[in-house]
VMD Tcl script that builds the backbone (N, CA, C; Angstrom):
set m [mol new atoms 294]
animate dup $m
set s [atomselect $m all]
$s set {name element resname resid chain x y z} {
  {N N MET 1 A 4.138 -28.650 -9.254}
  {CA C MET 1 A 3.664 -27.280 -9.366}
  {C C MET 1 A 2.285 -27.195 -8.722}
  {N N PRO 2 A 2.114 -26.238 -7.807}
  {CA C PRO 2 A 0.794 -26.097 -7.199}
  {C C PRO 2 A -0.213 -25.586 -8.226}
  {N N THR 3 A -1.408 -26.069 -8.116}
  {CA C THR 3 A -2.445 -25.596 -9.035}
  {C C THR 3 A -3.652 -25.146 -8.237}
  {N N PHE 4 A -4.223 -24.065 -8.690}
  {CA C PHE 4 A -5.444 -23.560 -8.084}
  {C C PHE 4 A -6.607 -24.054 -8.928}
  {N N THR 5 A -7.584 -24.640 -8.290}
  {CA C THR 5 A -8.750 -25.152 -9.007}
  {C C THR 5 A -9.742 -24.017 -9.259}
  {N N ARG 6 A -10.654 -24.267 -10.153}
  {CA C ARG 6 A -11.694 -23.276 -10.445}
  {C C ARG 6 A -12.514 -22.994 -9.185}
  {N N GLU 7 A -12.757 -24.033 -8.393}
  {CA C GLU 7 A -13.542 -23.864 -7.167}
  {C C GLU 7 A -12.810 -22.953 -6.180}
  {N N GLU 8 A -11.490 -23.124 -6.088}
  {CA C GLU 8 A -10.711 -22.265 -5.189}
  {C C GLU 8 A -10.723 -20.814 -5.660}
  {N N ILE 9 A -10.614 -20.615 -6.967}
  {CA C ILE 9 A -10.650 -19.263 -7.520}
  {C C ILE 9 A -12.022 -18.631 -7.267}
  {N N MET 10 A -13.085 -19.395 -7.473}
  {CA C MET 10 A -14.431 -18.884 -7.227}
  {C C MET 10 A -14.611 -18.563 -5.745}
  {N N HIS 11 A -14.054 -19.407 -4.875}
  {CA C HIS 11 A -14.137 -19.172 -3.436}
  {C C HIS 11 A -13.402 -17.886 -3.059}
  {N N LEU 12 A -12.207 -17.682 -3.616}
  {CA C LEU 12 A -11.462 -16.446 -3.364}
  {C C LEU 12 A -12.241 -15.229 -3.855}
  {N N GLY 13 A -12.868 -15.348 -5.022}
  {CA C GLY 13 A -13.695 -14.258 -5.547}
  {C C GLY 13 A -14.854 -13.944 -4.619}
  {N N ASN 14 A -15.487 -14.998 -4.082}
  {CA C ASN 14 A -16.593 -14.787 -3.147}
  {C C ASN 14 A -16.109 -14.115 -1.870}
  {N N LEU 15 A -14.955 -14.541 -1.358}
  {CA C LEU 15 A -14.414 -13.923 -0.153}
  {C C LEU 15 A -14.112 -12.440 -0.375}
  {N N ALA 16 A -13.632 -12.114 -1.571}
  {CA C ALA 16 A -13.307 -10.723 -1.905}
  {C C ALA 16 A -14.535 -9.961 -2.405}
  {N N ARG 17 A -15.671 -10.635 -2.487}
  {CA C ARG 17 A -16.908 -10.036 -2.990}
  {C C ARG 17 A -16.732 -9.503 -4.411}
  {N N ILE 18 A -16.081 -10.336 -5.242}
  {CA C ILE 18 A -15.856 -9.988 -6.642}
  {C C ILE 18 A -16.572 -11.025 -7.503}
  {N N ALA 19 A -17.442 -10.567 -8.369}
  {CA C ALA 19 A -18.112 -11.469 -9.293}
  {C C ALA 19 A -17.168 -11.734 -10.464}
  {N N LEU 20 A -16.792 -12.978 -10.640}
  {CA C LEU 20 A -15.848 -13.344 -11.698}
  {C C LEU 20 A -16.573 -14.066 -12.829}
  {N N THR 21 A -16.228 -13.700 -14.059}
  {CA C THR 21 A -16.764 -14.413 -15.215}
  {C C THR 21 A -15.922 -15.668 -15.431}
  {N N GLU 22 A -16.413 -16.554 -16.272}
  {CA C GLU 22 A -15.672 -17.781 -16.580}
  {C C GLU 22 A -14.305 -17.452 -17.182}
  {N N ARG 23 A -14.283 -16.463 -18.033}
  {CA C ARG 23 A -13.028 -16.047 -18.670}
  {C C ARG 23 A -12.039 -15.504 -17.637}
  {N N GLU 24 A -12.541 -14.722 -16.679}
  {CA C GLU 24 A -11.686 -14.179 -15.627}
  {C C GLU 24 A -11.149 -15.288 -14.722}
  {N N ILE 25 A -11.989 -16.267 -14.439}
  {CA C ILE 25 A -11.549 -17.395 -13.607}
  {C C ILE 25 A -10.403 -18.128 -14.286}
  {N N ASP 26 A -10.531 -18.377 -15.590}
  {CA C ASP 26 A -9.457 -19.047 -16.330}
  {C C ASP 26 A -8.181 -18.220 -16.311}
  {N N SER 27 A -8.317 -16.919 -16.525}
  {CA C SER 27 A -7.152 -16.029 -16.559}
  {C C SER 27 A -6.473 -15.964 -15.193}
  {N N ILE 28 A -7.265 -15.758 -14.137}
  {CA C ILE 28 A -6.713 -15.650 -12.787}
  {C C ILE 28 A -6.079 -16.958 -12.364}
  {N N SER 29 A -6.686 -18.053 -12.727}
  {CA C SER 29 A -6.127 -19.364 -12.384}
  {C C SER 29 A -4.722 -19.513 -12.954}
  {N N GLY 30 A -4.558 -19.155 -14.211}
  {CA C GLY 30 A -3.237 -19.232 -14.831}
  {C C GLY 30 A -2.238 -18.304 -14.161}
  {N N GLU 31 A -2.666 -17.077 -13.862}
  {CA C GLU 31 A -1.775 -16.105 -13.231}
  {C C GLU 31 A -1.356 -16.560 -11.833}
  {N N LEU 32 A -2.312 -17.043 -11.039}
  {CA C LEU 32 A -1.981 -17.502 -9.688}
  {C C LEU 32 A -1.067 -18.714 -9.715}
  {N N ASN 33 A -1.261 -19.589 -10.688}
  {CA C ASN 33 A -0.390 -20.760 -10.797}
  {C C ASN 33 A 1.034 -20.356 -11.162}
  {N N VAL 34 A 1.196 -19.355 -12.007}
  {CA C VAL 34 A 2.538 -18.861 -12.347}
  {C C VAL 34 A 3.193 -18.247 -11.117}
  {N N ILE 35 A 2.425 -17.456 -10.355}
  {CA C ILE 35 A 2.958 -16.842 -9.133}
  {C C ILE 35 A 3.356 -17.913 -8.127}
  {N N ALA 36 A 2.499 -18.898 -7.921}
  {CA C ALA 36 A 2.797 -19.970 -6.968}
  {C C ALA 36 A 4.025 -20.762 -7.413}
  {N N ASP 37 A 4.158 -20.993 -8.703}
  {CA C ASP 37 A 5.325 -21.701 -9.230}
  {C C ASP 37 A 6.597 -20.894 -8.991}
  {N N SER 38 A 6.528 -19.596 -9.174}
  {CA C SER 38 A 7.689 -18.735 -8.944}
  {C C SER 38 A 8.089 -18.752 -7.470}
  {N N ILE 39 A 7.128 -18.703 -6.586}
  {CA C ILE 39 A 7.413 -18.769 -5.148}
  {C C ILE 39 A 8.062 -20.101 -4.810}
  {N N ASN 40 A 7.554 -21.166 -5.402}
  {CA C ASN 40 A 8.113 -22.497 -5.169}
  {C C ASN 40 A 9.572 -22.561 -5.611}
  {N N LYS 41 A 9.905 -21.972 -6.760}
  {CA C LYS 41 A 11.285 -21.967 -7.249}
  {C C LYS 41 A 12.202 -21.196 -6.301}
  {N N VAL 42 A 11.739 -20.052 -5.814}
  {CA C VAL 42 A 12.549 -19.251 -4.884}
  {C C VAL 42 A 12.781 -20.037 -3.595}
  {N N GLN 43 A 11.769 -20.726 -3.109}
  {CA C GLN 43 A 11.913 -21.497 -1.883}
  {C C GLN 43 A 12.902 -22.650 -2.060}
  {N N GLN 44 A 12.981 -23.208 -3.260}
  {CA C GLN 44 A 13.937 -24.283 -3.511}
  {C C GLN 44 A 15.365 -23.754 -3.511}
  {N N VAL 45 A 15.569 -22.541 -4.031}
  {CA C VAL 45 A 16.904 -21.963 -4.123}
  {C C VAL 45 A 17.363 -21.452 -2.763}
  {N N ALA 46 A 16.481 -20.829 -2.028}
  {CA C ALA 46 A 16.833 -20.262 -0.730}
  {C C ALA 46 A 16.935 -21.367 0.299}
  {N N GLY 47 A 18.164 -21.713 0.660}
  {CA C GLY 47 A 18.389 -22.770 1.640}
  {C C GLY 47 A 18.437 -22.214 3.049}
  {N N GLU 48 A 18.824 -23.073 3.975}
  {CA C GLU 48 A 18.910 -22.698 5.382}
  {C C GLU 48 A 19.952 -21.608 5.609}
  {N N ASP 49 A 21.000 -21.590 4.769}
  {CA C ASP 49 A 22.084 -20.635 4.957}
  {C C ASP 49 A 21.791 -19.258 4.371}
  {N N VAL 50 A 20.638 -19.082 3.718}
  {CA C VAL 50 A 20.295 -17.799 3.116}
  {C C VAL 50 A 19.272 -17.104 4.021}
  {N N PRO 51 A 19.661 -15.960 4.625}
  {CA C PRO 51 A 18.703 -15.272 5.506}
  {C C PRO 51 A 17.596 -14.614 4.697}
  {N N PRO 52 A 16.399 -14.512 5.269}
  {CA C PRO 52 A 15.307 -13.818 4.574}
  {C C PRO 52 A 15.685 -12.353 4.336}
  {N N THR 53 A 15.322 -11.845 3.173}
  {CA C THR 53 A 15.690 -10.487 2.808}
  {C C THR 53 A 14.461 -9.723 2.330}
  {N N ALA 54 A 14.238 -8.567 2.940}
  {CA C ALA 54 A 13.149 -7.709 2.483}
  {C C ALA 54 A 13.665 -6.730 1.443}
  {N N ASN 55 A 14.945 -6.363 1.562}
  {CA C ASN 55 A 15.546 -5.415 0.640}
  {C C ASN 55 A 17.003 -5.828 0.449}
  {N N PRO 56 A 17.487 -5.943 -0.772}
  {CA C PRO 56 A 18.865 -6.386 -0.990}
  {C C PRO 56 A 19.905 -5.381 -0.511}
  {N N VAL 57 A 19.530 -4.132 -0.354}
  {CA C VAL 57 A 20.446 -3.099 0.119}
  {C C VAL 57 A 20.053 -2.749 1.547}
  {N N PRO 58 A 20.985 -2.853 2.492}
  {CA C PRO 58 A 20.625 -2.510 3.874}
  {C C PRO 58 A 20.168 -1.057 3.977}
  {N N LEU 59 A 19.064 -0.861 4.642}
  {CA C LEU 59 A 18.527 0.483 4.809}
  {C C LEU 59 A 18.620 0.889 6.272}
  {N N GLU 60 A 18.992 2.130 6.493}
  {CA C GLU 60 A 19.020 2.662 7.836}
  {C C GLU 60 A 18.172 3.917 7.863}
  {N N ALA 61 A 17.479 4.091 8.951}
  {CA C ALA 61 A 16.662 5.292 9.094}
  {C C ALA 61 A 17.534 6.393 9.690}
  {N N TYR 62 A 17.687 7.456 8.953}
  {CA C TYR 62 A 18.447 8.593 9.429}
  {C C TYR 62 A 17.456 9.630 9.956}
  {N N LEU 63 A 17.316 9.664 11.255}
  {CA C LEU 63 A 16.357 10.558 11.870}
  {C C LEU 63 A 17.091 11.640 12.651}
  {N N ARG 64 A 16.573 12.827 12.589}
  {CA C ARG 64 A 17.168 13.900 13.379}
  {C C ARG 64 A 16.730 13.727 14.823}
  {N N PRO 65 A 17.483 14.285 15.749}
  {CA C PRO 65 A 17.061 14.183 17.145}
  {C C PRO 65 A 15.726 14.896 17.361}
  {N N ASP 66 A 14.928 14.327 18.203}
  {CA C ASP 66 A 13.618 14.902 18.483}
  {C C ASP 66 A 13.777 15.891 19.636}
  {N N THR 67 A 13.977 17.156 19.266}
  {CA C THR 67 A 14.158 18.187 20.282}
  {C C THR 67 A 12.976 19.133 20.243}
  {N N PRO 68 A 12.481 19.521 21.419}
  {CA C PRO 68 A 11.331 20.425 21.435}
  {C C PRO 68 A 11.702 21.806 20.913}
  {N N GLU 69 A 10.785 22.415 20.192}
  {CA C GLU 69 A 10.967 23.751 19.633}
  {C C GLU 69 A 9.796 24.615 20.099}
  {N N THR 70 A 9.973 25.897 20.074}
  {CA C THR 70 A 8.892 26.811 20.401}
  {C C THR 70 A 7.942 26.852 19.204}
  {N N PRO 71 A 6.662 26.553 19.423}
  {CA C PRO 71 A 5.725 26.555 18.288}
  {C C PRO 71 A 5.450 27.971 17.798}
  {N N LEU 72 A 4.932 28.053 16.575}
  {CA C LEU 72 A 4.542 29.343 16.012}
  {C C LEU 72 A 3.319 29.878 16.749}
  {N N THR 73 A 3.249 31.181 16.831}
  {CA C THR 73 A 2.021 31.783 17.346}
  {C C THR 73 A 0.991 31.755 16.226}
  {N N GLN 74 A -0.251 32.022 16.570}
  {CA C GLN 74 A -1.296 32.023 15.544}
  {C C GLN 74 A -1.021 33.103 14.506}
  {N N GLU 75 A -0.540 34.244 14.943}
  {CA C GLU 75 A -0.240 35.336 14.013}
  {C C GLU 75 A 0.896 34.944 13.069}
  {N N GLN 76 A 1.925 34.287 13.612}
  {CA C GLN 76 A 3.051 33.861 12.765}
  {C C GLN 76 A 2.588 32.829 11.739}
  {N N ALA 77 A 1.754 31.900 12.167}
  {CA C ALA 77 A 1.278 30.856 11.260}
  {C C ALA 77 A 0.434 31.446 10.136}
  {N N LEU 78 A -0.327 32.464 10.430}
  {CA C LEU 78 A -1.213 33.067 9.434}
  {C C LEU 78 A -0.556 34.203 8.658}
  {N N ALA 79 A 0.689 34.533 8.981}
  {CA C ALA 79 A 1.347 35.687 8.365}
  {C C ALA 79 A 1.406 35.578 6.837}
  {N N GLY 80 A 1.611 34.407 6.287}
  {CA C GLY 80 A 1.734 34.260 4.840}
  {C C GLY 80 A 0.455 33.863 4.146}
  {N N ALA 81 A -0.647 33.783 4.883}
  {CA C ALA 81 A -1.914 33.355 4.288}
  {C C ALA 81 A -2.465 34.428 3.367}
  {N N PRO 82 A -2.859 34.065 2.139}
  {CA C PRO 82 A -3.438 35.064 1.240}
  {C C PRO 82 A -4.780 35.572 1.750}
  {N N VAL 83 A -5.561 34.678 2.385}
  {CA C VAL 83 A -6.862 35.075 2.931}
  {C C VAL 83 A -6.997 34.419 4.305}
  {N N LYS 84 A -7.385 35.226 5.284}
  {CA C LYS 84 A -7.617 34.685 6.627}
  {C C LYS 84 A -8.843 35.369 7.213}
  {N N GLU 85 A -9.510 34.649 8.120}
  {CA C GLU 85 A -10.727 35.181 8.717}
  {C C GLU 85 A -10.900 34.560 10.096}
  {N N ASN 86 A -11.136 35.369 11.088}
  {CA C ASN 86 A -11.339 34.905 12.465}
  {C C ASN 86 A -10.209 33.998 12.940}
  {N N GLY 87 A -8.973 34.323 12.587}
  {CA C GLY 87 A -7.823 33.551 13.050}
  {C C GLY 87 A -7.659 32.210 12.358}
  {N N MET 88 A -8.265 32.040 11.162}
  {CA C MET 88 A -8.165 30.773 10.436}
  {C C MET 88 A -7.842 31.041 8.968}
  {N N PHE 89 A -7.275 30.022 8.306}
  {CA C PHE 89 A -7.046 30.091 6.865}
  {C C PHE 89 A -8.390 30.008 6.156}
  {N N VAL 90 A -8.544 30.725 5.051}
  {CA C VAL 90 A -9.745 30.627 4.240}
  {C C VAL 90 A -9.316 30.015 2.903}
  {N N ALA 91 A -9.994 28.916 2.548}
  {CA C ALA 91 A -9.681 28.209 1.303}
  {C C ALA 91 A -10.962 28.079 0.488}
  {N N PRO 92 A -10.839 27.982 -0.835}
  {CA C PRO 92 A -12.041 27.834 -1.654}
  {C C PRO 92 A -12.718 26.483 -1.409}
  {N N ARG 93 A -14.020 26.455 -1.560}
  {CA C ARG 93 A -14.761 25.201 -1.454}
  {C C ARG 93 A -14.393 24.276 -2.590}
  {N N ILE 94 A -14.246 22.999 -2.273}
  {CA C ILE 94 A -13.947 22.040 -3.332}
  {C C ILE 94 A -15.013 20.957 -3.431}
  {N N LEU 95 A -15.901 20.898 -2.473}
  {CA C LEU 95 A -16.925 19.851 -2.479}
  {C C LEU 95 A -18.294 20.353 -2.902}
  {N N GLY 96 A -18.389 21.592 -3.310}
  {CA C GLY 96 A -19.673 22.101 -3.772}
  {C C GLY 96 A -20.417 22.825 -2.663}
  {N N GLU 97 A -21.524 23.366 -3.029}
  {CA C GLU 97 A -22.357 24.141 -2.098}
  {C C GLU 97 A -23.167 23.203 -1.227}
  {N N GLU 98 A -23.439 23.667 -0.018}
  {CA C GLU 98 A -24.290 22.879 0.894}
  {C C GLU 98 A -25.583 23.593 1.159}
}
mol reanalyze $m
mol bondsrecalc $m
mol representation Tube
mol addrep $m
C-alpha cells in the first residue's frame, strides 16, 4: 500500500499555498492513503483486456446541423425588454454605486 509521508503532505500544502495544521496533516495523510490504495486495487483488477473507461454508458453528442440564420434586428431583440435606453437593455445595478 502506498503511503504518503508527513513531509510529502506538507510539501503538497506548500505547493498549494495552504497552511496545514498537524491535525489536518494527519487527516489528509489518511485520506490520501485510502485514495491511493483504492487506485491500486482498481489497477490490479483492470488487466490488459479491459479498455479504459471514462463513462460506463457510451455517450454520443447529438448536435443539430450548424446552419446560418438571419440574426435579429436591434428592434426585434429589444422588443420584449421592460426597460430600454439608447438601443440597449437597462438593468438594475447589482454592484453598488460608483
